[in-house]
RODREN-136135 format. One record per residue (C-alpha): residue number from 1; z, y, x. Coordinates in nm, 4 decimals, always signed. Layout:
BEGIN
[rec NUM,[Z,Y,X]],
...
REM end
This chain:
BEGIN
[rec 1,[+6.3391,-4.8548,+4.8649]],
[rec 2,[+6.2087,-4.5357,+5.0198]],
[rec 3,[+5.8403,-4.4604,+4.9815]],
[rec 4,[+5.6666,-4.3307,+5.2913]],
[rec 5,[+5.5027,-3.9912,+5.2972]],
[rec 6,[+5.1676,-4.1597,+5.3547]],
[rec 7,[+5.2038,-4.3658,+5.0359]],
[rec 8,[+5.3011,-4.0590,+4.8343]],
[rec 9,[+5.0018,-3.8729,+4.9676]],
[rec 10,[+4.7732,-4.1632,+4.8849]],
[rec 11,[+4.9162,-4.1685,+4.5331]],
[rec 12,[+4.8395,-3.8011,+4.4988]],
[rec 13,[+4.4772,-3.8942,+4.5472]],
[rec 14,[+4.5015,-4.1889,+4.3064]],
[rec 15,[+4.6495,-3.9802,+4.0297]],
[rec 16,[+4.5695,-3.6192,+4.0867]],
[rec 17,[+4.3102,-3.6053,+4.3598]],
[rec 18,[+4.0264,-3.5499,+4.1191]],
[rec 19,[+4.2411,-3.3169,+3.9093]],
[rec 20,[+4.3380,-3.1180,+4.2195]],
[rec 21,[+3.9778,-3.0937,+4.3278]],
[rec 22,[+3.8560,-2.9832,+3.9873]],
[rec 23,[+4.1284,-2.7462,+3.8717]],
[rec 24,[+4.0713,-2.3729,+3.8614]],
[rec 25,[+4.0752,-2.1223,+3.5748]],
[rec 26,[+3.8495,-2.2273,+3.2861]],
[rec 27,[+3.5963,-2.4033,+3.5028]],
[rec 28,[+3.6136,-2.7615,+3.6217]],
[rec 29,[+3.9506,-2.8410,+3.4648]],
[rec 30,[+4.1053,-3.1777,+3.5483]],
[rec 31,[+3.9377,-3.4844,+3.4079]],
[rec 32,[+4.2620,-3.6810,+3.4219]],
[rec 33,[+4.6109,-3.6346,+3.2787]],
[rec 34,[+4.6948,-3.2714,+3.3571]],
[rec 35,[+5.0635,-3.3598,+3.3956]],
[rec 36,[+4.9844,-3.5557,+3.7117]],
[rec 37,[+5.2284,-3.8248,+3.6020]],
[rec 38,[+5.2649,-4.1036,+3.8587]],
[rec 39,[+5.3051,-4.3556,+3.5764]],
[rec 40,[+4.9308,-4.3525,+3.5187]],
[rec 41,[+4.8904,-4.5436,+3.8448]],
[rec 42,[+5.0012,-4.8597,+3.6715]],
[rec 43,[+4.7714,-4.8285,+3.3705]],
[rec 44,[+4.4924,-5.0769,+3.3109]],
[rec 45,[+4.1245,-4.9926,+3.2944]],
[rec 46,[+4.1233,-4.9692,+2.9129]],
[rec 47,[+4.4000,-4.7082,+2.9249]],
[rec 48,[+4.2230,-4.5198,+3.2013]],
[rec 49,[+3.9059,-4.5105,+2.9961]],
[rec 50,[+4.0993,-4.3793,+2.6965]],
[rec 51,[+4.2652,-4.1095,+2.9043]],
[rec 52,[+3.9397,-4.0066,+3.0644]],
[rec 53,[+3.7628,-3.9941,+2.7299]],
[rec 54,[+4.0407,-3.7823,+2.5746]],
[rec 55,[+4.0537,-3.5415,+2.8662]],
[rec 56,[+3.6753,-3.5113,+2.8739]],
[rec 57,[+3.6691,-3.4241,+2.5050]],
[rec 58,[+3.9407,-3.1642,+2.5662]],
[rec 59,[+3.7354,-3.0188,+2.8482]],
[rec 60,[+3.4319,-2.9890,+2.6253]],
[rec 61,[+3.6209,-2.8535,+2.3248]],
[rec 62,[+3.8212,-2.6016,+2.5288]],
[rec 63,[+3.5014,-2.4233,+2.6245]],
[rec 64,[+3.3637,-2.4003,+2.2716]],
[rec 65,[+3.4175,-2.0265,+2.2208]],
[rec 66,[+3.1215,-1.8880,+2.4093]],
[rec 67,[+2.9553,-1.5530,+2.3645]],
[rec 68,[+2.5839,-1.4968,+2.4062]],
[rec 69,[+2.4707,-1.4388,+2.7657]],
[rec 70,[+2.4248,-1.0753,+2.8701]],
[rec 71,[+2.0762,-0.9300,+2.8476]],
[rec 72,[+1.8917,-0.8082,+3.1561]],
[rec 73,[+1.7284,-0.4693,+3.1793]],
[rec 74,[+1.3520,-0.4662,+3.1178]],
[rec 75,[+1.2900,-0.4037,+3.4869]],
[rec 76,[+1.5128,-0.6884,+3.6050]],
[rec 77,[+1.3594,-0.9246,+3.3510]],
[rec 78,[+1.0053,-0.8470,+3.4653]],
[rec 79,[+1.1012,-0.8795,+3.8315]],
[rec 80,[+1.2555,-1.2234,+3.7769]],
[rec 81,[+0.9705,-1.3496,+3.5628]],
[rec 82,[+0.7222,-1.2596,+3.8347]],
[rec 83,[+0.9264,-1.4332,+4.1060]],
[rec 84,[+1.0399,-1.7630,+3.9566]],
[rec 85,[+0.7207,-1.9568,+4.0268]],
[rec 86,[+0.7532,-1.8883,+4.4013]],
[rec 87,[+0.8920,-2.1551,+4.6337]],
[rec 88,[+1.1038,-1.8908,+4.8087]],
[rec 89,[+1.4052,-1.8979,+4.5765]],
[rec 90,[+1.7598,-1.7922,+4.6674]],
[rec 91,[+2.0083,-1.8467,+4.3813]],
[rec 92,[+2.2995,-1.8269,+4.6290]],
[rec 93,[+2.2069,-1.4611,+4.6858]],
[rec 94,[+2.1526,-1.3677,+4.3198]],
[rec 95,[+2.3968,-1.1964,+4.0799]],
[rec 96,[+2.5582,-1.4357,+3.8334]],
[rec 97,[+2.3798,-1.2910,+3.5297]],
[rec 98,[+2.0412,-1.3331,+3.6974]],
[rec 99,[+2.1127,-1.6954,+3.7899]],
[rec 100,[+2.1927,-1.7656,+3.4259]],
[rec 101,[+1.8833,-1.5783,+3.3114]],
[rec 102,[+1.6654,-1.7934,+3.5372]],
[rec 103,[+1.7767,-2.1075,+3.3548]],
[rec 104,[+1.7048,-1.9568,+3.0158]],
[rec 105,[+1.3591,-1.8453,+3.1333]],
[rec 106,[+1.2742,-2.1989,+3.2448]],
[rec 107,[+1.3642,-2.3354,+2.9016]],
[rec 108,[+1.1939,-2.0488,+2.7195]],
[rec 109,[+0.8676,-2.1210,+2.8963]],
[rec 110,[+0.8935,-2.4874,+2.7917]],
[rec 111,[+0.8854,-2.3712,+2.4313]],
[rec 112,[+0.5531,-2.1991,+2.5050]],
[rec 113,[+0.3974,-2.5444,+2.5568]],
[rec 114,[+0.1986,-2.6498,+2.2523]],
[rec 115,[+0.3762,-2.9313,+2.0723]],
[rec 116,[+0.7133,-2.8822,+2.2453]],
[rec 117,[+0.9040,-2.7762,+1.9308]],
[rec 118,[+0.7696,-3.0738,+1.7382]],
[rec 119,[+0.8529,-3.3081,+2.0270]],
[rec 120,[+1.2174,-3.2053,+2.0752]],
[rec 121,[+1.3050,-3.0995,+1.7190]],
[rec 122,[+1.5477,-2.8286,+1.8317]],
[rec 123,[+1.5162,-2.4518,+1.8567]],
[rec 124,[+1.5483,-2.2399,+2.1677]],
[rec 125,[+1.8422,-2.0594,+2.0080]],
[rec 126,[+2.0746,-2.3542,+2.0819]],
[rec 127,[+1.9971,-2.3461,+2.4541]],
[rec 128,[+2.1820,-2.0279,+2.5705]],
[rec 129,[+2.5312,-2.1403,+2.4697]],
[rec 130,[+2.4645,-2.4931,+2.5911]],
[rec 131,[+2.3670,-2.3533,+2.9317]],
[rec 132,[+2.6722,-2.1234,+2.9347]],
[rec 133,[+2.8898,-2.4252,+2.8605]],
[rec 134,[+2.7294,-2.6316,+3.1353]],
[rec 135,[+2.7819,-2.3440,+3.3782]],
[rec 136,[+3.1523,-2.3346,+3.2942]],
[rec 137,[+3.1846,-2.7055,+3.3683]],
[rec 138,[+3.0554,-2.6574,+3.7217]],
[rec 139,[+3.3224,-2.5684,+3.9786]],
[rec 140,[+3.2485,-2.2217,+4.1122]],
[rec 141,[+3.4773,-2.3024,+4.4105]],
[rec 142,[+3.2301,-2.5595,+4.5446]],
[rec 143,[+3.0234,-2.4278,+4.8331]],
[rec 144,[+2.7296,-2.6591,+4.7584]],
[rec 145,[+2.7666,-2.8658,+4.4410]],
[rec 146,[+2.7872,-2.5657,+4.2114]],
[rec 147,[+2.5841,-2.4122,+3.9289]],
[rec 148,[+2.3567,-2.2362,+4.1764]],
[rec 149,[+2.2597,-2.5740,+4.3221]],
[rec 150,[+2.1774,-2.7001,+3.9733]],
[rec 151,[+1.9573,-2.3947,+3.9137]],
[rec 152,[+1.7900,-2.4493,+4.2508]],
[rec 153,[+1.7117,-2.8089,+4.1511]],
[rec 154,[+1.5776,-2.6955,+3.8143]],
[rec 155,[+1.3527,-2.4399,+3.9819]],
[rec 156,[+1.2206,-2.7087,+4.2175]],
[rec 157,[+1.1419,-2.9338,+3.9196]],
[rec 158,[+0.9538,-2.6449,+3.7601]],
[rec 159,[+0.7553,-2.5829,+4.0793]],
[rec 160,[+0.6622,-2.9506,+4.1067]],
[rec 161,[+0.5412,-2.9731,+3.7484]],
[rec 162,[+0.3683,-2.6372,+3.7722]],
[rec 163,[+0.1795,-2.7550,+4.0822]],
[rec 164,[+0.0783,-3.0690,+3.8919]],
[rec 165,[-0.0498,-2.8627,+3.5989]],
[rec 166,[+0.2083,-2.9997,+3.3556]],
[rec 167,[+0.4000,-2.6789,+3.2718]],
[rec 168,[+0.2972,-2.3125,+3.2523]],
[rec 169,[+0.4082,-2.0406,+3.4947]],
[rec 170,[+0.7271,-1.8556,+3.4026]],
[rec 171,[+0.5245,-1.5330,+3.4110]],
[rec 172,[+0.3705,-1.6489,+3.0811]],
[rec 173,[+0.6840,-1.5031,+2.9202]],
[rec 174,[+0.5444,-1.1578,+2.9981]],
[rec 175,[+0.2926,-1.2166,+2.7179]],
[rec 176,[+0.3642,-1.2239,+2.3457]],
[rec 177,[+0.3839,-1.5754,+2.2033]],
[rec 178,[+0.2378,-1.4479,+1.8753]],
[rec 179,[-0.0455,-1.2557,+2.0375]],
[rec 180,[-0.3913,-1.2856,+1.8749]],
[rec 181,[-0.5839,-1.5871,+1.9955]],
[rec 182,[-0.2680,-1.7732,+2.0942]],
[rec 183,[-0.2714,-1.6375,+2.4508]],
[rec 184,[+0.1069,-1.6543,+2.4522]],
[rec 185,[+0.1069,-2.0331,+2.4126]],
[rec 186,[-0.0028,-2.2888,+2.6726]],
[rec 187,[-0.1587,-2.6331,+2.6838]],
[rec 188,[-0.2137,-2.8498,+2.9884]],
[rec 189,[-0.5724,-2.9192,+3.0842]],
[rec 190,[-0.4725,-3.2658,+3.2016]],
[rec 191,[-0.5466,-3.5529,+2.9673]],
[rec 192,[-0.2289,-3.7388,+2.8631]],
[rec 193,[-0.1739,-4.0647,+3.0524]],
[rec 194,[-0.5163,-4.0303,+3.2120]],
[rec 195,[-0.4358,-4.2259,+3.5287]],
[rec 196,[-0.2406,-4.0005,+3.7680]],
[rec 197,[+0.1278,-4.0893,+3.7450]],
[rec 198,[+0.2490,-3.7435,+3.6450]],
[rec 199,[+0.0207,-3.7373,+3.3389]],
[rec 200,[+0.2378,-4.0022,+3.1710]],
[rec 201,[+0.4896,-3.7256,+3.0971]],
[rec 202,[+0.4723,-3.5659,+2.7540]],
[rec 203,[+0.6625,-3.2503,+2.6489]],
[rec 204,[+0.9416,-3.4814,+2.5304]],
[rec 205,[+1.0037,-3.6289,+2.8777]],
[rec 206,[+0.9593,-3.2935,+3.0525]],
[rec 207,[+1.2305,-3.1436,+2.8346]],
[rec 208,[+1.4606,-3.4337,+2.9216]],
[rec 209,[+1.3921,-3.3799,+3.2920]],
[rec 210,[+1.4846,-3.0103,+3.2719]],
[rec 211,[+1.8127,-3.1012,+3.1014]],
[rec 212,[+1.8844,-3.3660,+3.3648]],
[rec 213,[+1.8205,-3.1110,+3.6394]],
[rec 214,[+2.0634,-2.8480,+3.5101]],
[rec 215,[+2.3327,-3.1073,+3.4343]],
[rec 216,[+2.2876,-3.3538,+3.7199]],
[rec 217,[+2.6049,-3.2446,+3.9075]],
[rec 218,[+2.8118,-3.1063,+3.6193]],
[rec 219,[+3.1883,-3.1015,+3.6949]],
[rec 220,[+3.1283,-3.2190,+4.0529]],
[rec 221,[+3.4678,-3.2086,+4.2306]],
[rec 222,[+3.3220,-3.1148,+4.5695]],
[rec 223,[+3.4155,-3.4603,+4.6995]],
[rec 224,[+3.1827,-3.7508,+4.7702]],
[rec 225,[+3.1685,-4.0922,+4.6046]],
[rec 226,[+3.2937,-4.2461,+4.9275]],
[rec 227,[+3.5976,-4.0190,+4.9206]],
[rec 228,[+3.6644,-4.1262,+4.5606]],
[rec 229,[+3.6367,-4.4878,+4.6665]],
[rec 230,[+3.8625,-4.4531,+4.9710]],
[rec 231,[+4.1224,-4.2619,+4.7689]],
[rec 232,[+4.1050,-4.5266,+4.4942]],
[rec 233,[+4.0805,-4.2610,+4.2271]],
[rec 234,[+4.0816,-4.3870,+3.8671]],
[rec 235,[+3.7314,-4.2487,+3.8143]],
[rec 236,[+3.5993,-4.4641,+4.0963]],
[rec 237,[+3.7963,-4.7671,+3.9763]],
[rec 238,[+3.6684,-4.7409,+3.6208]],
[rec 239,[+3.3089,-4.7401,+3.7433]],
[rec 240,[+3.3811,-5.0083,+4.0048]],
[rec 241,[+3.2680,-4.7748,+4.2853]],
[rec 242,[+2.9166,-4.7715,+4.1391]],
[rec 243,[+2.7870,-4.4128,+4.1424]],
[rec 244,[+3.1134,-4.2912,+3.9899]],
[rec 245,[+3.0329,-3.9205,+4.0128]],
[rec 246,[+2.6823,-3.9608,+3.8746]],
[rec 247,[+2.8191,-4.1697,+3.5880]],
[rec 248,[+3.0576,-3.8839,+3.5127]],
[rec 249,[+2.7845,-3.6205,+3.5368]],
[rec 250,[+2.5551,-3.8025,+3.2941]],
[rec 251,[+2.8384,-3.8675,+3.0495]],
[rec 252,[+2.9485,-3.5047,+3.0474]],
[rec 253,[+2.5899,-3.3871,+3.0097]],
[rec 254,[+2.5317,-3.6031,+2.7036]],
[rec 255,[+2.8714,-3.5128,+2.5561]],
[rec 256,[+2.8041,-3.1409,+2.5962]],
[rec 257,[+2.4605,-3.1806,+2.4414]],
[rec 258,[+2.6132,-3.3403,+2.1329]],
[rec 259,[+2.8705,-3.0626,+2.1128]],
[rec 260,[+2.5898,-2.8082,+2.0824]],
[rec 261,[+2.3921,-2.9909,+1.8164]],
[rec 262,[+2.1451,-3.1546,+2.0537]],
[rec 263,[+2.2363,-3.5083,+1.9527]],
[rec 264,[+1.9069,-3.5356,+1.7654]],
[rec 265,[+1.7406,-3.5755,+2.1049]],
[rec 266,[+1.9662,-3.8686,+2.1877]],
[rec 267,[+1.9760,-4.0473,+1.8524]],
[rec 268,[+1.6188,-4.0273,+1.7267]],
[rec 269,[+1.5221,-4.3826,+1.6188]],
[rec 270,[+1.1822,-4.3633,+1.7906]],
[rec 271,[+1.2497,-4.1552,+2.1022]],
[rec 272,[+1.6258,-4.1361,+2.1523]],
[rec 273,[+1.6554,-4.4457,+2.3711]],
[rec 274,[+1.3916,-4.3226,+2.6140]],
[rec 275,[+1.5457,-3.9743,+2.6214]],
[rec 276,[+1.8884,-4.1160,+2.7116]],
[rec 277,[+1.7375,-4.3448,+2.9760]],
[rec 278,[+1.5595,-4.0526,+3.1396]],
[rec 279,[+1.8756,-3.8405,+3.1429]],
[rec 280,[+2.1047,-4.1088,+3.2782]],
[rec 281,[+1.8532,-4.2830,+3.5018]],
[rec 282,[+1.7439,-3.9604,+3.6679]],
[rec 283,[+2.1019,-3.8461,+3.7321]],
[rec 284,[+2.2056,-4.1870,+3.8697]],
[rec 285,[+1.9061,-4.1833,+4.1050]],
[rec 286,[+2.0491,-3.8751,+4.2805]],
[rec 287,[+2.3356,-4.0811,+4.4268]],
[rec 288,[+2.2602,-4.0893,+4.7995]],
[rec 289,[+2.4465,-4.4191,+4.8140]],
[rec 290,[+2.1494,-4.5864,+4.6433]],
[rec 291,[+1.8847,-4.3872,+4.8297]],
[rec 292,[+1.7567,-4.6665,+5.0537]],
[rec 293,[+1.7407,-4.9135,+4.7658]],
[rec 294,[+1.5431,-4.6573,+4.5670]],
[rec 295,[+1.3064,-4.5994,+4.8582]],
[rec 296,[+1.2480,-4.9721,+4.8934]],
[rec 297,[+1.1732,-5.0016,+4.5224]],
[rec 298,[+0.9498,-4.6920,+4.5350]],
[rec 299,[+0.7422,-4.8460,+4.8143]],
[rec 300,[+0.7050,-5.1717,+4.6229]],
[rec 301,[+0.5949,-4.9904,+4.3094]],
[rec 302,[+0.3328,-4.7974,+4.5063]],
[rec 303,[+0.1853,-5.0996,+4.6810]],
[rec 304,[+0.2180,-5.3324,+4.3830]],
[rec 305,[+0.4180,-5.5953,+4.5726]],
[rec 306,[+0.7225,-5.5864,+4.3472]],
[rec 307,[+0.7075,-5.9446,+4.2198]],
[rec 308,[+1.0594,-6.0545,+4.1336]],
[rec 309,[+0.9549,-6.1912,+3.7953]],
[rec 310,[+0.6774,-6.1699,+3.5391]],
[rec 311,[+0.9136,-5.9905,+3.3045]],
[rec 312,[+0.9915,-5.7189,+3.5569]],
[rec 313,[+0.6230,-5.6821,+3.6487]],
[rec 314,[+0.5383,-5.6385,+3.2812]],
[rec 315,[+0.8191,-5.3845,+3.2394]],
[rec 316,[+0.6941,-5.1894,+3.5407]],
[rec 317,[+0.3487,-5.1718,+3.3945]],
[rec 318,[+0.4683,-5.0058,+3.0736]],
[rec 319,[+0.4374,-4.6350,+3.0045]],
[rec 320,[+0.8120,-4.6166,+2.9385]],
[rec 321,[+0.8882,-4.7393,+3.2902]],
[rec 322,[+0.6436,-4.4948,+3.4436]],
[rec 323,[+0.7981,-4.2051,+3.2534]],
[rec 324,[+1.1514,-4.2911,+3.3632]],
[rec 325,[+1.0461,-4.3621,+3.7192]],
[rec 326,[+0.8501,-4.0404,+3.7712]],
[rec 327,[+1.1458,-3.8397,+3.6350]],
[rec 328,[+1.3753,-4.0152,+3.8823]],
[rec 329,[+1.1342,-3.9436,+4.1673]],
[rec 330,[+1.1034,-3.5765,+4.0774]],
[rec 331,[+1.4773,-3.5207,+4.0363]],
[rec 332,[+1.5579,-3.6989,+4.3627]],
[rec 333,[+1.3068,-3.4790,+4.5439]],
[rec 334,[+1.4418,-3.1645,+4.3800]],
[rec 335,[+1.8016,-3.2594,+4.4578]],
[rec 336,[+1.7308,-3.2756,+4.8309]],
[rec 337,[+1.4492,-3.0209,+4.8393]],
[rec 338,[+1.6377,-2.7778,+5.0644]],
[rec 339,[+1.4684,-2.9004,+5.3876]],
[rec 340,[+1.1317,-2.8334,+5.2216]],
[rec 341,[+1.2207,-2.4738,+5.1346]],
[rec 342,[+1.1330,-2.1814,+5.3625]],
[rec 343,[+1.3506,-2.2035,+5.6718]],
[rec 344,[+1.5945,-1.9217,+5.5944]],
[rec 345,[+1.6590,-2.0612,+5.2466]],
[rec 346,[+1.7000,-2.4103,+5.3883]],
[rec 347,[+1.9531,-2.2798,+5.6379]],
[rec 348,[+2.1652,-2.1237,+5.3624]],
[rec 349,[+2.1979,-2.4549,+5.1824]],
[rec 350,[+2.2643,-2.6489,+5.5022]],
[rec 351,[+2.5514,-2.4128,+5.5846]],
[rec 352,[+2.6891,-2.4398,+5.2309]],
[rec 353,[+2.6924,-2.8197,+5.2511]],
[rec 354,[+2.8673,-2.8112,+5.5877]],
[rec 355,[+3.1362,-2.5847,+5.4394]],
[rec 356,[+3.1924,-2.8257,+5.1528]],
[rec 357,[+3.2116,-3.1193,+5.3908]],
[rec 358,[+3.4611,-2.9291,+5.6038]],
[rec 359,[+3.6875,-2.8863,+5.3001]],
[rec 360,[+3.6643,-3.2579,+5.2238]],
[rec 361,[+3.7363,-3.3441,+5.5874]],
[rec 362,[+4.0547,-3.1357,+5.5783]],
[rec 363,[+4.1575,-3.2907,+5.2472]],
[rec 364,[+4.1104,-3.6373,+5.3958]],
[rec 365,[+4.3301,-3.5359,+5.6888]],
[rec 366,[+4.6008,-3.4208,+5.4481]],
[rec 367,[+4.5849,-3.7445,+5.2478]],
[rec 368,[+4.5615,-3.9536,+5.5655]],
[rec 369,[+4.2401,-4.1113,+5.4412]],
[rec 370,[+3.9513,-4.2474,+5.6418]],
[rec 371,[+3.6963,-3.9743,+5.7056]],
[rec 372,[+3.3865,-4.0137,+5.4890]],
[rec 373,[+3.2072,-3.7000,+5.6132]],
[rec 374,[+3.1567,-3.5534,+5.9561]],
[rec 375,[+3.1050,-3.1771,+5.9301]],
[rec 376,[+2.9105,-3.0185,+6.2125]],
[rec 377,[+3.1028,-2.8074,+6.4588]],
[rec 378,[+2.8906,-2.5042,+6.5398]],
[rec 379,[+2.5402,-2.3818,+6.4677]],
[rec 380,[+2.3629,-2.6202,+6.7043]],
[rec 381,[+2.5366,-2.9244,+6.5587]],
[rec 382,[+2.4596,-2.7986,+6.2084]],
[rec 383,[+2.0933,-2.7599,+6.2973]],
[rec 384,[+2.0756,-3.1061,+6.4528]],
[rec 385,[+2.2368,-3.2538,+6.1414]],
[rec 386,[+1.9782,-3.0847,+5.9207]],
[rec 387,[+1.6919,-3.2073,+6.1396]],
[rec 388,[+1.8259,-3.5620,+6.1235]],
[rec 389,[+1.8509,-3.5452,+5.7427]],
[rec 390,[+1.5061,-3.3939,+5.7101]],
[rec 391,[+1.3382,-3.6465,+5.9407]],
[rec 392,[+1.5118,-3.9568,+5.8050]],
[rec 393,[+1.5787,-3.8798,+5.4380]],
[rec 394,[+1.3958,-3.5819,+5.2907]],
[rec 395,[+1.0555,-3.6169,+5.4541]],
[rec 396,[+1.0128,-3.9934,+5.3958]],
[rec 397,[+1.0903,-3.9342,+5.0278]],
[rec 398,[+0.8510,-3.6435,+4.9825]],
[rec 399,[+0.5812,-3.8308,+5.1785]],
[rec 400,[+0.6074,-4.1303,+4.9445]],
[rec 401,[+0.6059,-3.8923,+4.6502]],
[rec 402,[+0.2775,-3.7348,+4.7588]],
[rec 403,[+0.1172,-4.0782,+4.7401]],
[rec 404,[+0.2290,-4.1081,+4.3790]],
[rec 405,[+0.1762,-3.7396,+4.2925]],
[rec 406,[-0.0782,-3.5896,+4.5360]],
[rec 407,[-0.0374,-3.2439,+4.3815]],
[rec 408,[+0.2992,-3.2153,+4.5598]],
[rec 409,[+0.1490,-3.2484,+4.9077]],
[rec 410,[+0.2273,-2.8824,+4.9843]],
[rec 411,[+0.5993,-2.9613,+4.9818]],
[rec 412,[+0.5504,-3.2316,+5.2415]],
[rec 413,[+0.3717,-2.9701,+5.4541]],
[rec 414,[+0.6664,-2.7311,+5.4173]],
[rec 415,[+0.9035,-3.0060,+5.5299]],
[rec 416,[+0.6899,-3.0938,+5.8316]],
[rec 417,[+0.6577,-2.7270,+5.9228]],
[rec 418,[+1.0351,-2.6853,+5.9286]],
[rec 419,[+1.0585,-2.9773,+6.1696]],
[rec 420,[+0.7809,-2.8373,+6.3898]],
[rec 421,[+0.9457,-2.4958,+6.4041]],
[rec 422,[+1.2687,-2.6374,+6.5409]],
[rec 423,[+1.1771,-2.8447,+6.8486]],
[rec 424,[+1.4882,-2.7243,+7.0294]],
[rec 425,[+1.6758,-2.6714,+6.7035]],
[rec 426,[+1.9053,-2.4045,+6.8391]],
[rec 427,[+1.6403,-2.1348,+6.8817]],
[rec 428,[+1.5879,-2.0686,+6.5115]],
[rec 429,[+1.9559,-2.0944,+6.4313]],
[rec 430,[+2.0320,-1.8114,+6.6728]],
[rec 431,[+1.7704,-1.5704,+6.5400]],
REM end
């Protein structure tokens, strides 16, 4: 019996669609059988899980030989350190070495927080190669879901926590950590768990949040969850169409951490469970497919009307729940913070996303799949799409967040200002 071209094309998505989307030099290698054998179509879930686990381990191991990141000149280092606390941040326009340096600076400044080393039980010297490894797992071909996006999200997290007085400015790295009087170290003036939601975070949870930020889209194929579902890819089948990409991101993040000796964070008898829950829970919360459900739950938590059972109410009142929930809220905000950025920065990211959607749209045409994205055709359509997203998704989230964390109100103002500046939308996009 002859097999139609449409069926063959659909099978190419079943078997190799994710591999095709993720292949390319040493970065983002296929997560499935690299042979692309059609026989894998008939395998059962257990076999798929085995294959995916084996290929994931190969992906991690194949990137083990990493050199130390290049050092910046003294002038470039000082310039970056003085700029990283500003909300105007453009990683898409930065040289690759500077983007990498930004990440290392954000982690270095965490280790200037009093008690951080005791809380995480690892040294800063394991971070550079871990970050290099994570960078290699991101697909540089992606227009939007790339390493630069991860760094942008991390910088947003830093700005949020800096505004809330929970982390020091990056410019602290311009001082000597061993200076007399301890001026090189930093301690928050906010009393731990003193009432405001953000004060429930200790250095331990903040460190977990920074890791979640840099790894939240690791190995993203540049294709959406809905594409994966429509193409019936094994990845989507294994996770039963439940946040398949985010499940993959969190798994790869934890696997890479273990590879670089950071398993102590995950396996500590007292704190490991919470650390893993923050990493996975925060990454899973970035799935836009669960956005409305998260918003509904967020509103119930804020007004205290979440009353499904006494057990759940008790769980929600615990410090552990608050710590996980505030990390989810912060990472969700950071992940879609582009509409809150200064307009020209916001426009760059909106254009990048439209380019990625355009690639997916063409791929869906080739595979004869139902379209799961609708890229904008032209600058005006792109602007209107961004306004719609800002008004209906980004701003409602940041507005709810300012109720929970009032210190972030400035970001709601930025978002509103972007909407006010574009009443006709097209005028700013033609500047």
